[in-house]
N, CA and C atoms as an extended XYZ file, in Angstrom:
579
Properties=species:S:1:pos:R:3:atomname:S:1:resname:S:1:resid:I:1 pbc="F F F"
N        22.666       19.096     -119.460 N   MET     1
C        21.975       20.244     -118.944 CA  MET     1
C        21.803       21.227     -120.093 C   MET     1
N        20.593       21.713     -120.247 N   GLY     2
C        20.304       22.676     -121.287 CA  GLY     2
C        19.767       23.956     -120.682 C   GLY     2
N        19.876       25.016     -121.427 N   GLN     3
C        19.393       26.287     -120.933 CA  GLN     3
C        18.826       27.062     -122.112 C   GLN     3
N        17.725       27.785     -121.875 N   GLY     4
C        17.150       28.601     -122.923 CA  GLY     4
C        15.720       28.196     -123.230 C   GLY     4
N        15.040       29.046     -123.974 N   TYR     5
C        13.618       28.847     -124.241 CA  TYR     5
C        13.336       27.589     -125.056 C   TYR     5
N        14.300       27.106     -125.818 N   ARG     6
C        14.062       25.903     -126.627 CA  ARG     6
C        13.887       24.652     -125.769 C   ARG     6
N        14.303       24.724     -124.539 N   PHE     7
C        14.181       23.579     -123.637 CA  PHE     7
C        12.923       23.671     -122.772 C   PHE     7
N        12.106       24.656     -122.985 N   GLY     8
C        10.873       24.792     -122.217 CA  GLY     8
C        11.003       25.840     -121.128 C   GLY     8
N         9.884       26.090     -120.495 N   ARG     9
C         9.851       27.078     -119.413 CA  ARG     9
C        10.272       26.430     -118.103 C   ARG     9
N        10.883       27.193     -117.202 N   PRO    10
C        11.265       26.628     -115.906 CA  PRO    10
C        10.036       26.166     -115.138 C   PRO    10
N        10.191       25.114     -114.371 N   GLY    11
C         9.085       24.600     -113.575 CA  GLY    11
C         9.366       23.188     -113.109 C   GLY    11
N         8.370       22.592     -112.484 N   GLU    12
C         8.492       21.225     -111.986 CA  GLU    12
C         8.532       20.250     -113.159 C   GLU    12
N         9.207       19.133     -112.971 N   LEU    13
C         9.251       18.094     -113.997 CA  LEU    13
C         7.911       17.374     -114.077 C   LEU    13
N         7.498       17.008     -115.299 N   ASP    14
C         6.263       16.259     -115.477 CA  ASP    14
C         6.434       14.810     -115.039 C   ASP    14
N         7.600       14.244     -115.294 N   THR    15
C         7.883       12.857     -114.902 CA  THR    15
C         9.233       12.810     -114.198 C   THR    15
N         9.340       11.848     -113.301 N   ALA    16
C        10.612       11.671     -112.589 CA  ALA    16
C        11.599       10.940     -113.498 C   ALA    16
N        12.870       11.318     -113.469 N   PRO    17
C        13.850       10.617     -114.298 CA  PRO    17
C        14.021        9.169     -113.851 C   PRO    17
N        14.231        8.268     -114.818 N   ASP    18
C        14.443        6.849     -114.525 CA  ASP    18
C        15.911        6.632     -114.180 C   ASP    18
N        16.181        6.295     -112.935 N   THR    19
C        17.561        6.057     -112.494 CA  THR    19
C        17.843        4.577     -112.289 C   THR    19
N        16.931        3.714     -112.742 N   SER    20
C        17.139        2.280     -112.531 CA  SER    20
C        18.221        1.714     -113.450 C   SER    20
N        18.481        2.382     -114.572 N   TYR    21
C        19.501        1.885     -115.494 CA  TYR    21
C        20.683        2.843     -115.502 C   TYR    21
N        21.820        2.344     -115.063 N   ILE    22
C        23.064        3.097     -115.146 CA  ILE    22
C        24.031        2.226     -115.936 C   ILE    22
N        24.470        2.661     -117.114 N   PRO    23
C        25.348        1.817     -117.921 CA  PRO    23
C        26.662        1.540     -117.205 C   PRO    23
N        27.105        0.299     -117.279 N   ALA    24
C        28.366       -0.096     -116.652 CA  ALA    24
C        29.514        0.156     -117.616 C   ALA    24
N        30.657        0.527     -117.061 N   TRP    25
C        31.845        0.688     -117.877 CA  TRP    25
C        32.353       -0.685     -118.247 C   TRP    25
N        32.629       -0.887     -119.516 N   GLN    26
C        33.105       -2.189     -119.967 CA  GLN    26
C        34.471       -2.042     -120.614 C   GLN    26
N        35.341       -2.971     -120.294 N   ARG    27
C        36.666       -2.993     -120.905 CA  ARG    27
C        36.519       -3.525     -122.323 C   ARG    27
N        37.066       -2.805     -123.284 N   THR    28
C        37.021       -3.285     -124.655 CA  THR    28
C        38.310       -4.035     -124.965 C   THR    28
N        38.321       -4.759     -126.063 N   ALA    29
C        39.467       -5.614     -126.394 CA  ALA    29
C        40.765       -4.828     -126.493 C   ALA    29
N        40.720       -3.602     -127.049 N   HIS    30
C        41.964       -2.848     -127.203 CA  HIS    30
C        42.488       -2.321     -125.877 C   HIS    30
N        41.709       -2.425     -124.799 N   GLU    31
C        42.176       -1.957     -123.503 CA  GLU    31
C        42.675       -3.088     -122.620 C   GLU    31
N        42.655       -4.287     -123.103 N   ALA    32
C        43.093       -5.416     -122.289 CA  ALA    32
C        44.580       -5.323     -122.012 C   ALA    32
N        45.002       -5.860     -120.860 N   GLY    33
C        46.404       -5.870     -120.491 CA  GLY    33
C        47.234       -6.576     -121.546 C   GLY    33
N        48.489       -6.190     -121.670 N   GLY    34
C        49.368       -6.800     -122.635 CA  GLY    34
C        49.364       -6.111     -123.989 C   GLY    34
N        48.544       -5.116     -124.169 N   GLN    35
C        48.444       -4.399     -125.443 CA  GLN    35
C        49.633       -3.459     -125.611 C   GLN    35
N        50.181       -3.430     -126.794 N   SER    36
C        51.236       -2.489     -127.141 CA  SER    36
C        50.604       -1.127     -127.407 C   SER    36
N        51.043       -0.122     -126.672 N   ILE    37
C        50.525        1.235     -126.893 CA  ILE    37
C        50.914        1.699     -128.299 C   ILE    37
N        52.139        1.402     -128.690 N   PHE    38
C        52.613        1.814     -130.013 CA  PHE    38
C        51.776        1.173     -131.119 C   PHE    38
N        51.553       -0.135     -131.032 N   ASP    39
C        50.758       -0.822     -132.061 CA  ASP    39
C        49.324       -0.316     -132.101 C   ASP    39
N        48.810        0.086     -130.959 N   LEU    40
C        47.455        0.608     -130.876 CA  LEU    40
C        47.352        2.001     -131.505 C   LEU    40
N        48.355        2.845     -131.239 N   MET    41
C        48.264        4.247     -131.622 CA  MET    41
C        48.935        4.588     -132.959 C   MET    41
N        50.030        3.924     -133.291 N   ALA    42
C        50.840        4.309     -134.458 CA  ALA    42
C        50.082        4.335     -135.784 C   ALA    42
N        49.159        3.396     -136.040 N   PRO    43
C        48.479        3.444     -137.338 CA  PRO    43
C        47.726        4.752     -137.606 C   PRO    43
N        47.326        5.456     -136.564 N   SER    44
C        46.577        6.696     -136.764 CA  SER    44
C        47.452        7.945     -136.600 C   SER    44
N        48.773        7.761     -136.463 N   LEU    45
C        49.686        8.888     -136.263 CA  LEU    45
C        50.794        8.877     -137.313 C   LEU    45
N        51.382       10.035     -137.539 N   ASN    46
C        52.569       10.120     -138.390 CA  ASN    46
C        53.780        9.823     -137.519 C   ASN    46
N        54.525        8.795     -137.869 N   THR    47
C        55.692        8.418     -137.076 CA  THR    47
C        56.968        8.717     -137.854 C   THR    47
N        58.061        8.791     -137.115 N   ARG    48
C        59.373        8.927     -137.731 CA  ARG    48
C        60.395        8.260     -136.841 C   ARG    48
N        61.491        7.838     -137.409 N   VAL    49
C        62.549        7.180     -136.651 CA  VAL    49
C        63.508        8.251     -136.135 C   VAL    49
N        63.767        8.200     -134.818 N   VAL    50
C        64.659        9.168     -134.173 CA  VAL    50
C        65.680        8.430     -133.312 C   VAL    50
N        66.784        9.097     -133.038 N   ARG    51
C        67.795        8.550     -132.139 CA  ARG    51
C        67.328        8.721     -130.697 C   ARG    51
N        67.934        7.937     -129.815 N   LYS    52
C        67.553        7.994     -128.402 CA  LYS    52
C        67.749        9.392     -127.835 C   LYS    52
N        68.829       10.066     -128.198 N   ARG    53
C        69.071       11.402     -127.630 CA  ARG    53
C        67.977       12.383     -128.054 C   ARG    53
N        67.434       12.228     -129.270 N   THR    54
C        66.309       13.061     -129.704 CA  THR    54
C        65.061       12.700     -128.914 C   THR    54
N        64.860       11.413     -128.694 N   LEU    55
C        63.711       10.943     -127.920 CA  LEU    55
C        63.756       11.487     -126.490 C   LEU    55
N        64.957       11.560     -125.913 N   LEU    56
C        65.106       12.132     -124.566 CA  LEU    56
C        64.633       13.583     -124.529 C   LEU    56
N        65.000       14.355     -125.539 N   GLU    57
C        64.581       15.762     -125.578 CA  GLU    57
C        63.074       15.890     -125.783 C   GLU    57
N        62.507       15.047     -126.628 N   LEU    58
C        61.052       15.047     -126.807 CA  LEU    58
C        60.359       14.670     -125.499 C   LEU    58
N        60.929       13.715     -124.778 N   SER    59
C        60.376       13.298     -123.485 CA  SER    59
C        60.373       14.462     -122.505 C   SER    59
N        61.477       15.156     -122.451 N   ARG    60
C        61.573       16.298     -121.523 CA  ARG    60
C        60.558       17.384     -121.881 C   ARG    60
N        60.307       17.551     -123.173 N   HIS    61
C        59.290       18.525     -123.593 CA  HIS    61
C        57.915       18.141     -123.041 C   HIS    61
N        57.544       16.887     -123.174 N   ILE    62
C        56.245       16.427     -122.662 CA  ILE    62
C        56.211       16.548     -121.138 C   ILE    62
N        57.301       16.212     -120.469 N   GLU    63
C        57.366       16.345     -119.005 CA  GLU    63
C        57.224       17.803     -118.581 C   GLU    63
N        57.832       18.725     -119.343 N   ARG    64
C        57.694       20.153     -119.021 CA  ARG    64
C        56.251       20.620     -119.191 C   ARG    64
N        55.531       20.046     -120.151 N   LEU    65
C        54.107       20.378     -120.288 CA  LEU    65
C        53.348       19.987     -119.025 C   LEU    65
N        53.692       18.830     -118.455 N   ALA    66
C        53.050       18.388     -117.211 CA  ALA    66
C        53.405       19.326     -116.066 C   ALA    66
N        54.661       19.751     -115.999 N   GLU    67
C        55.102       20.666     -114.938 CA  GLU    67
C        54.403       22.014     -115.036 C   GLU    67
N        54.217       22.504     -116.258 N   ALA    68
C        53.675       23.843     -116.467 CA  ALA    68
C        52.153       23.894     -116.502 C   ALA    68
N        51.500       22.758     -116.497 N   ALA    69
C        50.036       22.734     -116.611 CA  ALA    69
C        49.388       23.471     -115.447 C   ALA    69
N        48.390       24.261     -115.769 N   GLU    70
C        47.674       25.019     -114.742 CA  GLU    70
C        46.977       24.083     -113.762 C   GLU    70
N        46.300       23.085     -114.277 N   SER    71
C        45.674       22.048     -113.453 CA  SER    71
C        46.524       20.793     -113.594 C   SER    71
N        46.932       20.245     -112.472 N   ALA    72
C        47.867       19.115     -112.483 CA  ALA    72
C        47.299       17.921     -113.251 C   ALA    72
N        48.044       17.410     -114.225 N   PRO    73
C        47.598       16.247     -115.001 CA  PRO    73
C        48.101       14.945     -114.391 C   PRO    73
N        47.558       13.835     -114.869 N   ILE    74
C        48.146       12.540     -114.542 CA  ILE    74
C        49.301       12.324     -115.518 C   ILE    74
N        50.298       11.563     -115.074 N   VAL    75
C        51.471       11.283     -115.896 CA  VAL    75
C        51.696        9.779     -115.882 C   VAL    75
N        51.667        9.167     -117.059 N   LEU    76
C        51.887        7.732     -117.204 CA  LEU    76
C        53.065        7.550     -118.149 C   LEU    76
N        54.004        6.697     -117.776 N   THR    77
C        55.177        6.517     -118.618 CA  THR    77
C        55.659        5.078     -118.627 C   THR    77
N        56.269        4.688     -119.728 N   THR    78
C        56.933        3.389     -119.801 CA  THR    78
C        58.414        3.666     -120.016 C   THR    78
N        59.265        2.943     -119.275 N   VAL    79
C        60.708        3.182     -119.342 CA  VAL    79
C        61.487        1.950     -119.785 C   VAL    79
N        60.814        0.971     -120.332 N   GLN    80
C        61.392       -0.290     -120.792 CA  GLN    80
C        61.860       -1.144     -119.616 C   GLN    80
N        62.924       -0.746     -118.927 N   LYS    81
C        63.435       -1.523     -117.790 CA  LYS    81
C        63.832       -0.578     -116.671 C   LYS    81
N        63.891       -1.114     -115.446 N   HIS    82
C        64.105       -0.259     -114.278 CA  HIS    82
C        65.431        0.490     -114.320 C   HIS    82
N        66.445       -0.041     -115.002 N   SER    83
C        67.730        0.660     -115.064 CA  SER    83
C        67.628        1.975     -115.848 C   SER    83
N        66.618        2.123     -116.698 N   ASN    84
C        66.399        3.390     -117.401 CA  ASN    84
C        65.786        4.451     -116.491 C   ASN    84
N        65.282        4.019     -115.344 N   PHE    85
C        64.706        4.955     -114.376 CA  PHE    85
C        65.841        5.396     -113.449 C   PHE    85
N        66.804        6.111     -114.039 N   ASN    86
C        68.012        6.511     -113.318 CA  ASN    86
C        67.728        7.650     -112.337 C   ASN    86
N        68.751        8.108     -111.638 N   LEU    87
C        68.560        9.124     -110.597 CA  LEU    87
C        67.955       10.414     -111.136 C   LEU    87
N        68.408       10.860     -112.297 N   LEU    88
C        67.872       12.092     -112.879 CA  LEU    88
C        66.395       11.932     -113.243 C   LEU    88
N        66.054       10.820     -113.876 N   THR    89
C        64.659       10.549     -114.246 CA  THR    89
C        63.806       10.391     -112.997 C   THR    89
N        64.322        9.676     -112.016 N   ARG    90
C        63.602        9.471     -110.758 CA  ARG    90
C        63.310       10.811     -110.079 C   ARG    90
N        64.301       11.708     -110.070 N   LYS    91
C        64.119       13.034     -109.460 CA  LYS    91
C        63.020       13.804     -110.195 C   LYS    91
N        63.051       13.763     -111.536 N   ARG    92
C        62.047       14.478     -112.329 CA  ARG    92
C        60.640       13.960     -112.040 C   ARG    92
N        60.484       12.639     -111.965 N   TYR    93
C        59.157       12.068     -111.729 CA  TYR    93
C        58.709       12.240     -110.280 C   TYR    93
N        59.648       12.294     -109.359 N   THR    94
C        59.302       12.595     -107.968 CA  THR    94
C        58.760       14.017     -107.874 C   THR    94
N        59.386       14.947     -108.598 N   GLU    95
C        58.900       16.331     -108.621 CA  GLU    95
C        57.529       16.418     -109.287 C   GLU    95
N        57.325       15.668     -110.364 N   LEU    96
C        56.003       15.647     -111.001 CA  LEU    96
C        54.949       15.100     -110.040 C   LEU    96
N        55.322       14.099     -109.252 N   ALA    97
C        54.381       13.470     -108.314 CA  ALA    97
C        54.007       14.394     -107.166 C   ALA    97
N        54.809       15.422     -106.915 N   GLU    98
C        54.499       16.385     -105.846 CA  GLU    98
C        53.168       17.081     -106.110 C   GLU    98
N        52.839       17.295     -107.384 N   ARG    99
C        51.609       18.030     -107.695 CA  ARG    99
C        50.619       17.245     -108.540 C   ARG    99
N        51.043       16.165     -109.142 N   SER   100
C        50.140       15.381     -109.992 CA  SER   100
C        49.350       14.379     -109.162 C   SER   100
N        48.082       14.176     -109.489 N   PRO   101
C        47.279       13.225     -108.724 CA  PRO   101
C        47.709       11.776     -108.931 C   PRO   101
N        48.362       11.482     -110.060 N   LEU   102
C        48.788       10.113     -110.335 CA  LEU   102
C        50.014       10.138     -111.237 C   LEU   102
N        51.065        9.454     -110.794 N   VAL   103
C        52.261        9.246     -111.612 CA  VAL   103
C        52.528        7.752     -111.612 C   VAL   103
N        52.381        7.123     -112.781 N   LEU   104
C        52.611        5.683     -112.950 CA  LEU   104
C        53.799        5.478     -113.870 C   LEU   104
N        54.673        4.551     -113.481 N   VAL   105
C        55.824        4.203     -114.300 CA  VAL   105
C        55.790        2.699     -114.534 C   VAL   105
N        55.829        2.284     -115.796 N   PHE   106
C        55.825        0.870     -116.173 CA  PHE   106
C        57.223        0.484     -116.636 C   PHE   106
N        57.730       -0.651     -116.126 N   GLY   107
C        59.034       -1.126     -116.562 CA  GLY   107
C        59.308       -2.529     -116.061 C   GLY   107
N        60.309       -3.175     -116.660 N   VAL   108
C        60.716       -4.520     -116.252 CA  VAL   108
C        61.593       -4.395     -115.015 C   VAL   108
N        61.231       -5.141     -113.956 N   GLY   109
C        61.990       -5.086     -112.706 CA  GLY   109
C        61.578       -3.879     -111.891 C   GLY   109
N        61.767       -3.950     -110.592 N   THR   110
C        61.372       -2.857     -109.710 CA  THR   110
C        62.604       -2.203     -109.108 C   THR   110
N        62.769       -0.887     -109.297 N   PRO   111
C        63.920       -0.210     -108.706 CA  PRO   111
C        63.764       -0.076     -107.193 C   PRO   111
N        64.875        0.038     -106.505 N   ASP   112
C        64.859        0.216     -105.054 CA  ASP   112
C        64.599        1.673     -104.705 C   ASP   112
N        64.006        1.883     -103.531 N   GLY   113
C        63.864        3.217     -102.962 CA  GLY   113
C        63.011        4.191     -103.734 C   GLY   113
N        61.881        3.742     -104.235 N   LEU   114
C        60.982        4.655     -104.952 CA  LEU   114
C        60.272        5.588     -103.984 C   LEU   114
N        60.063        6.808     -104.416 N   GLU   115
C        59.240        7.762     -103.685 CA  GLU   115
C        57.819        7.208     -103.644 C   GLU   115
N        57.154        7.362     -102.503 N   ALA   116
C        55.827        6.758     -102.303 CA  ALA   116
C        54.796        7.234     -103.329 C   ALA   116
N        54.894        8.472     -103.789 N   ARG   117
C        53.883        8.989     -104.715 CA  ARG   117
C        54.111        8.560     -106.161 C   ARG   117
N        55.296        8.025     -106.458 N   VAL   118
C        55.559        7.491     -107.796 CA  VAL   118
C        55.218        6.014     -107.748 C   VAL   118
N        54.230        5.620     -108.522 N   ARG   119
C        53.779        4.222     -108.487 CA  ARG   119
C        54.412        3.449     -109.637 C   ARG   119
N        55.063        2.349     -109.284 N   TRP   120
C        55.761        1.513     -110.263 CA  TRP   120
C        54.899        0.313     -110.611 C   TRP   120
N        54.815       -0.014     -111.892 N   VAL   121
C        54.106       -1.200     -112.355 CA  VAL   121
C        55.134       -2.095     -113.037 C   VAL   121
N        55.407       -3.248     -112.421 N   ASP   122
C        56.385       -4.191     -112.952 CA  ASP   122
C        55.757       -4.952     -114.116 C   ASP   122
N        56.443       -4.989     -115.245 N   ILE   123
C        55.941       -5.712     -116.415 CA  ILE   123
C        56.889       -6.863     -116.744 C   ILE   123
N        56.392       -7.842     -117.455 N   ALA   124
C        57.196       -9.009     -117.840 CA  ALA   124
C        58.187       -8.620     -118.943 C   ALA   124
N        59.347       -9.291     -118.990 N   PRO   125
C        60.336       -8.979     -120.031 CA  PRO   125
C        59.809       -9.165     -121.460 C   PRO   125
N        58.815      -10.045     -121.644 N   ASP   126
C        58.263      -10.249     -122.988 CA  ASP   126
C        57.018       -9.396     -123.257 C   ASP   126
N        56.660       -8.529     -122.328 N   ASP   127
C        55.531       -7.616     -122.507 CA  ASP   127
C        55.879       -6.626     -123.627 C   ASP   127
N        54.931       -6.301     -124.509 N   PRO   128
C        55.215       -5.328     -125.572 CA  PRO   128
C        55.725       -3.984     -125.041 C   PRO   128
N        55.303       -3.597     -123.832 N   LEU   129
C        55.763       -2.325     -123.275 CA  LEU   129
C        57.258       -2.316     -122.988 C   LEU   129
N        57.879       -3.499     -122.888 N   SER   130
C        59.305       -3.549     -122.559 CA  SER   130
C        60.187       -3.026     -123.695 C   SER   130
N        59.620       -2.826     -124.874 N   SER   131
C        60.387       -2.239     -125.980 CA  SER   131
C        59.835       -0.867     -126.365 C   SER   131
N        58.978       -0.306     -125.499 N   GLU   132
C        58.343        0.974     -125.815 CA  GLU   132
C        58.769        2.073     -124.851 C   GLU   132
N        58.653        3.283     -125.333 N   TRP   133
C        58.985        4.478     -124.568 CA  TRP   133
C        57.779        5.388     -124.738 C   TRP   133
N        57.001        5.523     -123.702 N   THR   134
C        55.748        6.267     -123.784 CA  THR   134
C        55.644        7.247     -122.630 C   THR   134
N        55.178        8.445     -122.914 N   ILE   135
C        54.835        9.407     -121.865 CA  ILE   135
C        53.463        9.956     -122.223 C   ILE   135
N        52.531        9.795     -121.302 N   VAL   136
C        51.168       10.285     -121.490 CA  VAL   136
C        50.887       11.295     -120.387 C   VAL   136
N        50.481       12.488     -120.771 N   VAL   137
C        50.130       13.553     -119.831 CA  VAL   137
C        48.693       13.940     -120.146 C   VAL   137
N        47.811       13.785     -119.157 N   LEU   138
C        46.392       14.051     -119.392 CA  LEU   138
C        45.784       14.760     -118.193 C   LEU   138
N        45.247       15.935     -118.446 N   GLY   139
C        44.599       16.720     -117.402 CA  GLY   139
C        43.454       17.513     -117.995 C   GLY   139
N        42.800       18.341     -117.174 N   PRO   140
C        41.657       19.110     -117.665 CA  PRO   140
C        42.002       20.033     -118.836 C   PRO   140
N        43.231       20.562     -118.844 N   HIS   141
C        43.621       21.510     -119.887 CA  HIS   141
C        44.852       21.055     -120.664 C   HIS   141
N        45.283       19.824     -120.440 N   THR   142
C        46.504       19.314     -121.066 CA  THR   142
C        46.269       17.910     -121.599 C   THR   142
N        46.693       17.672     -122.820 N   ALA   143
C        46.651       16.325     -123.398 CA  ALA   143
C        47.841       16.209     -124.338 C   ALA   143
N        48.784       15.354     -123.965 N   ALA   144
C        49.977       15.162     -124.789 CA  ALA   144
C        50.493       13.751     -124.588 C   ALA   144
N        51.010       13.170     -125.652 N   ALA   145
C        51.598       11.835     -125.546 CA  ALA   145
C        52.743       11.696     -126.533 C   ALA   145
N        53.812       11.104     -126.038 N   LEU   146
C        54.934       10.673     -126.862 CA  LEU   146
C        54.894        9.158     -126.839 C   LEU   146
N        54.807        8.558     -128.002 N   ILE   147
C        54.679        7.103     -128.100 CA  ILE   147
C        55.779        6.619     -129.035 C   ILE   147
N        56.635        5.724     -128.532 N   ALA   148
C        57.763        5.261     -129.339 CA  ALA   148
C        58.027        3.785     -129.093 C   ALA   148
N        58.600        3.151     -130.091 N   GLN   149
C        58.963        1.743     -129.993 CA  GLN   149
C        60.381        1.594     -130.532 C   GLN   149
N        61.213        0.879     -129.768 N   GLU   150
C        62.598        0.698     -130.193 CA  GLU   150
C        62.651       -0.130     -131.466 C   GLU   150
N        63.525        0.284     -132.374 N   GLN   151
C        63.726       -0.409     -133.641 CA  GLN   151
C        65.041       -1.166     -133.552 C   GLN   151
N        64.947       -2.459     -133.543 N   TYR   152
C        66.141       -3.287     -133.395 CA  TYR   152
C        66.691       -3.649     -134.766 C   TYR   152
N        67.984       -3.347     -135.031 N   PRO   153
C        68.564       -3.758     -136.312 CA  PRO   153
C        68.706       -5.273     -136.361 C   PRO   153
N        68.750       -5.869     -137.563 N   PRO   154
C        68.837       -7.330     -137.661 CA  PRO   154
C        70.069       -7.888     -136.945 C   PRO   154
N        71.186       -7.180     -137.036 N   HIS   155
C        72.412       -7.611     -136.357 CA  HIS   155
C        72.965       -6.409     -135.607 C   HIS   155
N        72.500       -6.182     -134.366 N   PRO   156
C        72.930       -4.973     -133.663 CA  PRO   156
C        74.432       -4.996     -133.376 C   PRO   156
N        75.120       -3.930     -133.756 N   PRO   157
C        76.534       -3.864     -133.432 CA  PRO   157
C        76.715       -3.685     -131.928 C   PRO   157
N        77.654       -4.406     -131.358 N   SER   158
C        77.856       -4.343     -129.911 CA  SER   158
C        78.424       -3.000     -129.477 C   SER   158
N        78.987       -2.256     -130.422 N   SER   159
C        79.603       -0.980     -130.061 CA  SER   159
C        78.683        0.213     -130.305 C   SER   159
N        77.397       -0.027     -130.560 N   LEU   160
C        76.454        1.061     -130.818 CA  LEU   160
C        76.315        1.917     -129.565 C   LEU   160
N        76.665        3.205     -129.640 N   PRO   161
C        76.517        4.073     -128.468 CA  PRO   161
C        75.046        4.154     -128.041 C   PRO   161
N        74.839        4.292     -126.738 N   GLU   162
C        73.484        4.340     -126.176 CA  GLU   162
C        72.630        5.407     -126.863 C   GLU   162
N        73.194        6.576     -127.107 N   GLY   163
C        72.453        7.671     -127.724 CA  GLY   163
C        72.100        7.448     -129.178 C   GLY   163
N        72.672        6.421     -129.794 N   GLU   164
C        72.415        6.123     -131.204 CA  GLU   164
C        71.311        5.090     -131.409 C   GLU   164
N        70.784        4.531     -130.331 N   ARG   165
C        69.666        3.590     -130.481 CA  ARG   165
C        68.537        4.294     -131.223 C   ARG   165
N        67.765        3.549     -132.004 N   ARG   166
C        66.706        4.133     -132.835 CA  ARG   166
C        65.322        3.742     -132.320 C   ARG   166
N        64.410        4.699     -132.420 N   PHE   167
C        63.027        4.499     -132.012 CA  PHE   167
C        62.117        5.073     -133.084 C   PHE   167
N        61.044        4.360     -133.390 N   GLU   168
C        59.988        4.919     -134.230 CA  GLU   168
C        59.051        5.637     -133.279 C   GLU   168
N        58.821        6.922     -133.514 N   ALA   169
C        58.119        7.735     -132.523 CA  ALA   169
C        57.070        8.639     -133.154 C   ALA   169
N        56.104        9.024     -132.315 N   ALA   170
C        55.072        9.985     -132.704 CA  ALA   170
C        54.668       10.775     -131.471 C   ALA   170
N        54.287       12.008     -131.691 N   ILE   171
C        53.745       12.853     -130.625 CA  ILE   171
C        52.335       13.233     -131.043 C   ILE   171
N        51.427       13.229     -130.069 N   THR   172
C        50.067       13.682     -130.348 CA  THR   172
C        49.579       14.572     -129.208 C   THR   172
N        48.795       15.557     -129.580 N   PHE   173
C        48.144       16.433     -128.615 CA  PHE   173
C        46.624       16.293     -128.735 C   PHE   173
N        46.189       15.300     -129.485 N   ASP   174
C        44.769       15.030     -129.678 CA  ASP   174
C        44.212       14.368     -128.415 C   ASP   174
N        43.265       15.025     -127.773 N   ARG   175
C        42.738       14.539     -126.490 CA  ARG   175
C        42.151       13.132     -126.595 C   ARG   175
N        41.464       12.826     -127.666 N   VAL   176
C        40.864       11.493     -127.818 CA  VAL   176
C        41.955       10.427     -127.864 C   VAL   176
N        42.994       10.675     -128.636 N   ARG   177
C        44.088        9.701     -128.733 CA  ARG   177
C        44.855        9.580     -127.418 C   ARG   177
N        45.118       10.701     -126.781 N   VAL   178
C        45.845       10.679     -125.505 CA  VAL   178
C        45.023        9.940     -124.452 C   VAL   178
N        43.728       10.180     -124.424 N   THR   179
C        42.852        9.486     -123.475 CA  THR   179
C        42.844        7.989     -123.751 C   THR   179
N        42.829        7.615     -125.005 N   ARG   180
C        42.854        6.187     -125.354 CA  ARG   180
C        44.149        5.536     -124.857 C   ARG   180
N        45.269        6.212     -125.037 N   ALA   181
C        46.549        5.680     -124.549 CA  ALA   181
C        46.542        5.573     -123.026 C   ALA   181
N        46.022        6.595     -122.352 N   ALA   182
C        45.967        6.573     -120.882 CA  ALA   182
C        45.070        5.443     -120.385 C   ALA   182
N        43.910        5.286     -120.996 N   ARG   183
C        42.998        4.211     -120.573 CA  ARG   183
C        43.612        2.837     -120.799 C   ARG   183
N        44.334        2.681     -121.900 N   THR   184
C        44.964        1.396     -122.186 CA  THR   184
C        46.015        1.064     -121.137 C   THR   184
N        46.812        2.046     -120.754 N   LEU   185
C        47.808        1.809     -119.705 CA  LEU   185
C        47.144        1.556     -118.354 C   LEU   185
N        46.149        2.347     -118.015 N   MET   186
C        45.502        2.199     -116.709 CA  MET   186
C        44.698        0.912     -116.612 C   MET   186
N        44.239        0.381     -117.741 N   ALA   187
C        43.493       -0.882     -117.724 CA  ALA   187
C        44.364       -2.027     -117.223 C   ALA   187
N        45.664       -1.868     -117.312 N   ARG   188
C        46.577       -2.902     -116.822 CA  ARG   188
C        46.578       -2.988     -115.295 C   ARG   188
N        46.055       -1.976     -114.631 N   LEU   189
C        46.048       -1.957     -113.167 CA  LEU   189
C        44.868       -2.705     -112.581 C   LEU   189
N        43.746       -2.689     -113.285 N   ALA   190
C        42.517       -3.294     -112.764 CA  ALA   190
C        42.463       -4.770     -113.134 C   ALA   190
N        41.927       -5.599     -112.229 N   PRO   191
C        41.762       -7.010     -112.587 CA  PRO   191
C        40.730       -7.145     -113.699 C   PRO   191
N        40.957       -8.103     -114.581 N   HIS   192
C        40.012       -8.335     -115.685 CA  HIS   192
C        38.823       -9.119     -115.161 C   HIS   192
N        37.653       -8.794     -115.715 N   GLY   193
C        36.503       -9.550     -115.270 CA  GLY   193
C        35.220       -9.055     -115.780 C   GLY   193
């Protein structure tokens, strides 16, 4: 839609618009199911290795952005496995789902007793998302994503405290990148064809 004298004087249209061609949305290769969000996004972001406890705080920051957003955003997250979706996390995402139009959680195995508005997507244990920790928040005035992948040492010590696990992580507030991450995750919901 244009406005102003450069677009001509107001009046009837000389020709009717052609509505016979409407471009179809097509899934591109990078949006196909099974894609690692981290592998897709990390090459264009500055990453750093952080401990799990630092990653938890970064996650809470992104979740607070979703809570504080003026217009409710969608929230998409990967939690690796259902046991990571503990009572505290479940409560937080249930509260986010109270006002968000869509809350999707991806993980291996399905937890019992999920709130109806929190939608769980079960992934295979060998799916790239099973080693990733991602939170995508996307709305009209909000775009934020935390994208991380667990870094496994060659010989993990059995006594490594949970909070000492390492993740290569990046945060972005770039709307184009956040939208790309959201579309890649949401493409896993639709049948391919």
